[in-house]
Steps between C-alpha positions, in 0.01 A plus 500: 500500500710478184344801321364294211136447585393867471603506134310180435192645665522816292523284188155353581611140476244240403396256777700219340818705483445613861476140615812402310686786663374402848609142441846605386532745789398241760749250361768770502431580863491130591846459355652826620354588841605235748398458860269800506130401491394853590691635201328244276151595617578870482646475151218297344233716665658831397556369148142388461376835628704675232429266211127474563388855579228471236349209692504703821289761326220246477474475877331840499200624296596606147254711302182306428663159551281266707645311800447169316700623203782625725515166681501293181749727325737493797477121502571498125800732529652296785443167326838461340681627808312257727552207261871580465551536876310176557730329249802632691365385832419157354853440374661219702840591363464857620359412841770234553761770471655574838527867406128525430416307815715740698335799331152371573584392855380146447477276806801281558351152513783244465391177344162633388569661162136485382368693797776755470417535128134567582602756760727675247224500241249648746741779592584562137130525410441729797782730385361491147150585627640783707677634189189512282256560786298195398483143618732278296396138549466386139546628146227733380207357305575357156262750337708792624822330394353441154401866477859603561625241255277628219592865557759649269857477631701822506876501467686776682760745375751645749631839389754730658417866544710785637357764729702819433378667821623226734768374257374151570442207264180315564317207347167519319316175437240508223310249286713388207353617165457202268334653192589786268238654271402839359407625847845420643605261775225276631463245778244247385418190702139389460531178696239235422154662491308185405650292781429779748134511396473127565579548871168511683607793721727669244454806281743617231601867507742710300710768667645752254661841495837671465804518723825699463813331369827696478360827368225338293191296578387146434152359456399242756243225436486226763236228519414397854258240630313640802221376731154559357370585846620852423324704236689689229420830677638371833822383338540836329467670841769273641738584214428871541577474872829323435611761246388818675860607565650352183577657163399179326148514359320171452149401402326172575241329278323172575208288375659417165386136499320240707455126521206344320342303782662316794751219482344152468626144495877465479537876480338534842735235641799688364364826635492364853864394471675776306265797526371502142331229302484593133165641389412700187529879524359784296608862471257763615409773254589814692434760232156664499285487187494855364254676271760471224502122543123475459501734199772297328319177587183635336701605193657154472162329539349730239778417254454129563126540447567671166734216404237236583221689325710593197636147461155343536350737246788447258466125541130514414569717197773266383262203537236689301753586233604136467135390468443756225812390316392136529155592378650696211696193396173308441310798360247541779540858613175695492356267238774585250683228309869493420426617150336824609693568828674837463878493538472758777345232719785250468621605844197617693541827685405438863700777662354626828221750461449789738747706704484282812567178312787660310643622826488157662646340189826684567549275807438173317767241576443348156563828322796603714643149497499499121672839507764371738577195287491686171841518331651559160778290347838668495491487119206744514627701796822691437525614860425161660818496710381806693258280691789285619701810595205632702461169679871472581506862620213423735681189624804720569291739709354216707847347548651826625209570732507142633830590661463865591145486641632275776695796637186704562295209637645201687866595467797273441635288780830465313541839335876458520480250213461795264779717642766582238768432399484135609121476523248455223499866392864465405451179300455475124182299450309673777506819289205352311275598792608866532499500121125441519464875551538521121163330463324837526736643237393219268141613550597858416673389179190302400270791590713746306501279192125433502420863574714636215405229251125521566495880497684502171305221331150540645466863610717736298437303182148649494428817304514818703643328807770764537254789507471656849128439537498135398829429679360644823196271484710197411747586779226514761355170376850352506546594868143397591548153353833464681343617827211256471739220406711542815295651782198269561703185563759694700231647727343158547835349605577793731171469685535122505844529664372763742171348614487130405859378526534575875224247569646224282804415709561382853785440738709690749692709250183574305292626794768661716526878506846623405693723745476789252133433430330306223520132418717268298238474225527877439818413307271399212449871439155533656418606853419838647718681245272381219194616691658846509678510164312274257419806288869548421491170312181590317662816364848342451674710766650211699849582371479867605645614832365483767270221376771260383440154643199607705248263343571186294860612469594266218256680265745790459550344157142583399548864595822516298334328208196728492707816539724401211193403297377857544810628319543227237222617262668839463826333401311288247319810373834670443629189322190496277539866410876477443702187557819693573316708758362185659841334520654820636242520780530129575879520515484814714267327746741207522793733563306686769427171677870410495608845621252494789640162608857627505403829666309330782777246552740793547264710715395229746830312502336162475616183332262472199391145580166420660643292788829678562337841467184417690622646831541845343154523346590373154167318463264781602691782334597324178400137450125566537501816287390529134823667391679179596267286289446738207819381319368142495167621358684710242700197384168322441360800308812511283451134408135573416597784265781296342295187443359599156861529383625189684212291372660480154775278647249247630599138443816577298702183544588452137869430551759425765590865543146607596476204739828600666379857535179384663687278744747777578218745578323232704801436720560873520153554647546214747843634604360848566222362722751277680739791552223707657400208724836370618692827480347614829709234674789750493312718749502227767863398532531651849293524817162666455593819686807552284315409181219744584741793525572663165853590609598156629310289246719256304356652180683822400282809513516560124373147441222560754382795289512284189308222668231742613476649153518183290430201731128488428554604138738208451220260595253688281726502195566129539129426534417721201749311283350166603146625433584636153677179402196300612273731300723438197509123562880521530563421868663176618259238359459284809437794734279679249287189461460490877404869510240444228307227686127568513485462877676834550205679340271364771739563787577853380135591554549431871808716551320816614285320756804300614695820546227645722410197712832320555601700815186368670607144416849561640371655821248219554800268515758709685269636771351164594833337584607412852804728492760668280578345161820300472633544148608192311542475124291184456221609736493844340473344154202289602340797672545714189341235279199480731474881517508532121239228445275639775533853361409385150203303632377804694561719195290264287208545741542878488522487122176303466301685766629858493752590230352345185133578578588866559708501181196361314286775648757764411511374141121514476476854640804663337535276198819336375625163389570191704871582486 
């Protein structure tokens, strides 16, 4: 009658919102329509017919829905309306109102208020029953009320739209988006799945899809507790019937979890009163076990068997060795006395004999454990601080991903907390987290240094190494060793994330299919893309368009690293032939990297910052490419070539002047790293849309070019200064002592495995939550600490079972030292 109900019906209101509207509408009529009972009955009946058209659909056959399901579902959908109308008709205050009595046509019984009240209630209930076409004599069953209570509530958004053809403004009512993530606006209300599963006649389902919002679309994920008398297929038919003339596309999934047994004892007593009693629940594994799962399971079991066999064999050999040593001490080995025992037998040789035993010995926990714990004092290890730098760089990577992986998995429920200029992105100390992107540049500096130094000291120092024939052989061996160092563990982690990880988690978010396809756990980098594109990672093509980010996206670093490694030996060869030629080529390569940065910044018109420029393809076109990272690698190579000269200044603190110089250089390195970290704050002193536009950014365009060209280099130069000072034993004493602790040598051996496996740890946490993540500094700090510890623990297992045994095998087959 008032032209409102049709819009509410088109908005597909939830049953609870429908009942609230009916209640408000009835009260409105009771207060505004006086002396017209016919008008009251007509209004409430017409309103119910408009608000509940979806219920009317269930009076007729729908698809393959059984009559029982239709009956139960209709009862469920009318539950809140019936309970609300019963509450209205049971209100003494309302029925005592003369206006309501006049509307209802209550009998005039002077002096008998109770009888008149009963008559008014009966007529009110009759009008209510006529409105919903059901008998209204009591509230609906507590189980149905509990099902509605444990469904996710949806808030509504009323928008104005203008129809240019009719020149008429109309209202559009839509669910209110409550989450923002990488996929855009999202409506996420999961309700209470566990409580729903505890209702004896309840079944938790998830309705998801997309709906249009002002020229864009929003993702919809709504948890609803439905009667288990209907199967998942029947409910899907009902939804399809309701949406046959709608542009909104929704899918329905059920059977995520179930109660473990019936309610007993006090739980059963509660169940009879409030509809649910409190029983344990468990999540159903919905994903099928694929061939890939079984293959990976066999591989894991085989590796564990090798570990057990290798460790047992090594333990027996160690016991035999100790018995021989003990026997040697008393001169009873083979009948020989101490006087005639050859010196060669002082430490009996009991190494494994035979190819099979040698193979299994590579998986010995004793052998690999000793290797893990082996360290050299800083006094005997000039480059000891590099282990600390590697560990801190890995911690930076995990810290950055701990924040940004949420966007591609659970999403943030309070994304606005980051919005600049007043949010976290515009604050000073928060720049430490975006500054974690420099962690990969630290790795490139380290790689460049080790590559240049080792090539110069261990390869080109050999006679004839610069001759084409010998260089070609050494070059191929160089690449083969690098390939075997990186690929086996990477492939293991890829297939683990693709085939094993999906079966490790549980929960609604974990098992639900996303509107665009796939699952939340695919954010780890596995999934169908890895089934199709795993070979791009094997051949280090995951940073090449169109394969960028297809499989294990965070391993773009490995592709960059290997591609640069393919070029580095030629630069070192040139340096060995002629130092000036080597420096010229190295400097030219650095200049080319800088020029490409400036040229692309100009061509694509982006802000050269990974967050501000992300919307214009900065990451895929520049950040993940080797020409972006080559300058960092070149800085490391330059340090490697300069070290023989810089080594002469090692430990020169003979007077106050040299000490002052060392401290000045130390603070200079720290300042450069700090400038690169906190300088990006200038890019976020406006709203994100303004800051992401190169023309409206608060940073002048000329400074944007300079930041793109020298931002990463600033970090690399600062890090290089700190590293050289540590090598020379001239860095700030307290910090240098901390960097030289032996524990870093052990932790540094876990960095590669940590780098590969940590996304799986993050996703196991984010995708098993009950809803979007609410960011808080303290909670995030504790989460990060747990992620880092869990990643290191997982990396240790990978190191002992996969990485180190294969490295042992590689060393045996190809030769080489422990280093």
